[in-house]
N, C-alpha and C positions, 0 to 999 in steps of 0.2 A: 692354428697359427693366427687366423683372422680374429678368433675369440681372444687370444692373448694381446693382440695389438689394440682391440677395442677396450679391453679391460685396463691396459696401460694408459690409453688416452683418457679414459674416465677418471682413473686415479690421479693423473696430472691435473686435470680440470678441478677435481675436489680439493686437492692440496693447494691449488692456486686461489681457491675461494676461502681458505682458512684465514682468519684474522692474524696479523702479526703478533708474535709472542704466544700463540696458542699452544704450540708444542712445548714451549718452556713451561707454561702454566700446567699443562697436562703431566709433564715429567715431574714437576714439583708435587702435584697432587698424588701421583702414583707412589712417590717416595714416602709421602705422608701416610698413604693407605698401607703401604707395606710395614711401616713403623708401628702404626696403630694396631694392625692385624697381629703382628708378632707380639706386641705388648699384651694384647688380650689373650692370645693363645698360649703363650708361654706362662702367663699368670695362672691360667686355668688348668693346664695339663697336670701339674702335680696333684691337684685335688681330684681331678677325674681319675687319675691312677689310684689315689687313695680310696676313692669310692668303689672302683671296680675291684680293688683288692679285698675290700670289706665284703663285696658281693661274692667273690670267690670263696672267702672263708665261711660266709653264711651258707652257701650252696653245699659245701662239703661237711661242715661241722654242726649245722642246725637242721633239725627235722621238724615235721609239722606238729608232732606231739609237744615238743618243747615250746613252739610258738603259741599253741593253744593254752598251755599252762601260764605263759607269761603275759599274754594280752587278752583282755576280756573281749567277748563278742557282743556285749551290750553297747549300743551306739555311743552313749555319752562317755562311758568308761573307756571305750576303745579310742575315741577321739582325743580325750585328755591324755591317756597313756601314750598314744602315738606322738603327741606334741612333745611330751616330756622325754620321749626317746631321743629327741633331737639334742638333748644335753649330753648324750653319751657318745654319739658318733661325731668325730671331728671332720665333717664333710661340708663343703660349700654347695652352691646350687648346681654345680657341674657333677660332683661326685655323688650327690644324694639321689639322682635320677636312676642310675643303674642299680644302686643299692635298694632303692624302693621297689623297683621292678622285681629284683631277686626275692625280696621279702614277700611280695604279693604271691609269687610262685610257691613260697613256703607256707602259705595259708594266712598271712597277715590280714586282718579284716580291712575292708575298704576304707572306713572312716579313719582307722589308725594310720593307714598308709598315706592318706591325703594329708592328715595333720602333720605327720612326720616329714613329708615332702616339703611342706611350706615352713615348718618351724625350724628344722635342723640347720639351714643356712644362717639363721640368726642366733639361735640358742646354743650352738656348739661352743665349746670352751675357747677355741682360737678367736672366734668372732667377739666373744664377750670381752676377752682381754684386749683385743685390738681396739674395740670401741672405748673401753676404759682408758686405754693409753691416749686416745685422741681427745676424748671429752671429759675424762675423769669419772670417778665413781659417783655420778650424780643423776640429775633428771634425764638427760638424753639417753644414757644407758638403760635406766630402769624403764622408761616409757617405751624405748625400742623393744626390749624384751617382753614387756607386758602386752603391748598392742599386738606384736607379732604372734604371741601365744594365743591371744583372743581370736585373731583372724584365723589362725591355723585350726583351732578347735571349731569355730563356727563353720568354716568351709568343710571340715570333716564331717560335721553333723548334717550339713546340706547334702552331702554325698551318701549319707547313711540311709536316706529314704529309698535308694535304689538297692533292691534285694538281690539282683542278679548282676554280679560283677562283669559278666560278659558284655553287658550293655555299656560299660564304662571303659574297660580295659581292651586293648588290642589283643588279637590272638597271639599266644606266646610265640615269639620269634625263635625259630630254630637256630641255635648256635652251631658251631663247627661240629660235624659228625665224625671228624677224624680222631677225636679223643673221647673217651668214656669218662664222664664227670661224676658218675655215681659210684662212690667208693664201696667196696665190700665191707662187711662188718669187721672182718679180721684184718683189714688193711693196716699197715704200719703208719705211724705218725708221719714218717717221711713221705710215703706214698700219698697220704691225704693232702699234705702241703703241696706236693707236686700237682695234684689234680686241682687244688685251689688256685695255683698260679696259672694253670691252663685256662680255667674259667676267667681269671683276671685278664689274660692276654686276649681271649676271644671277645670279651665285652669292651675292653679298652679300645680295640680297633673298630668294633661295631659302633660304639657311641662317639668315638673320636672323629669320625667323618662328619657327624652332625655338629660337633663342637667347631670343626673347621668352617662348615657352612655358616653357622651362627656368628662366628667371629668375623668372617668375611663381610656379612651383611652389616654388622655393627660397625666395622671399620669403614665401610662405604658410606654409611650415614654420617659418621663423625667427619669424614674427609670432604664430602661434598655438600653437607648442610652445615653452615656456620653455626657454632654454638652461641655466638653473640646474637643471632636472630632470635633464639629462644630466650636468652637471658634478658634481652631488651624489653620483653613484654612481661617479665615476671615480677611485677611490683605490686599487684593487688592481693588481697587476703585469700582469694580463690584462685586467681590466675597464677600466682607464684607457685601454688601447690601443683597445678596442672603442668607447669613448666618443669618443676622438679621431677614429677612422675614421668614426663616424657624423656627427661635426661636419664633417668634411671634405666629406662628401656633402651635408649640409644647407646649410652655409654657402656652398658653390659660389664660393669666392674665386678670383680670377685668380691664376695661379701667379707672376705678376710682383710681386705684393704680399703673397702669403700668408706669407712669412717674417716679416714684421713683426707679423702677427696671431699666428703661432705663438710669437713671442718673448714675448708677453703671458701664455702659458700655462706658461712655464718655471718660474715660482715655485710652480705648483700641481701640474703633471703631471711625470712622469719623462721622462728623456732619450729612452727608447725609444718612448714614446707620442707625443711631439712629433715625433720623427723619422718615425714611421709616418704622421702627419698630413701632413708635408711630402712624403713619397714618394707616398702614395696619392691625395691631393687633386688634384694636376694630372692624374692619369690618369683618375680617375673622380669625377664629381659629377653633379648632376642635369642641368644643361644639356648637359654633354658626352655623357651617355648618350642623351639625346633626339637629339642630333646624330649619334651613332654609328648609330642606327637608320635614318638616311637613307643610310648607306653600306653597312652590313652587315645580313645577315639576323638574326632574333632570337636564334637559338641561338648564333651566334658572339658576339653582344653579351654573352650570359650569361658566356661564358668571358673576355671582355675585362674584365668586372667581377669575377668570382669569383677568377680566378688572381692578379691584382694585390692583391686583398683579402687572400687567404690568405698570400701571400708578405710583404705589408707587416705583417700580424699576426705572422707568424713572426719577422720581423726585429725587431719591437718587443719581443717576448717574450724573444728572445736578449739584447738589450741591457738589458732590465730585470733579467734574471737574472744576467748577468755584470758589468753596470755599473749598479748600483742608483742 
């Protein structure tokens, strides 16, 4: 009873110290937070579902022998092949993570998986057409695809120096033990699809919680850090690129629609800074980094963030210097 009285008194004292209008401001911010969070989450969920569905189909219908025949284990060929795989799978940065993890478990070489992870969110057909719809079939589209392809291959080659994947990948996470996801050779096509859907459900709920956490962090940053504070300092040839790279991380926009957001910056920011935003954003943002940590150890994730950041920055500086 005494503790409750003391707590009540302290609460009254703290409330009395709050500036006038604070609770109104806080309520408005919480409304903005909820709106931004739902926008990011609802935008990303369909592509996470698409990626986990592809993961389930890969688990059931693809075996290691097929993977070995399709993808070379030579570092350069594996990195290039993995990057071009991104043109086949219509997955964004959310859906590509569970799919890549499943491909690793099926024997995909490490450089191929890294290149695919970084290239697929930009090179997939949906993103290509959305970028063309925003900017036309011109320089922005071709440079976005070309630079993204180069960065993905380079990062894949960097990771190829590690011969032991166990030093890069986290131990395989055990999914639900309630279902057997290894179909017998004589299983019917209906049974195989049923097992693929079970894998899809397991991975969707496993990766979905990290998508929620990443979406909450991105929404919090957008809500409580004014974007005007970043935009106000983005006027220099290098500083503007750094601002756009920071926005790419903070906004955490799905790569299927980020071109239309970037189009709104064209009147304020240089070609190089907007291009850097379009290249770096699909590779690294808050929610994707959190999901990377479920596949890779912490140190490799640092490289997955730092190398694309530096190469995107360099590309933006080159364009701002030679194409103001």
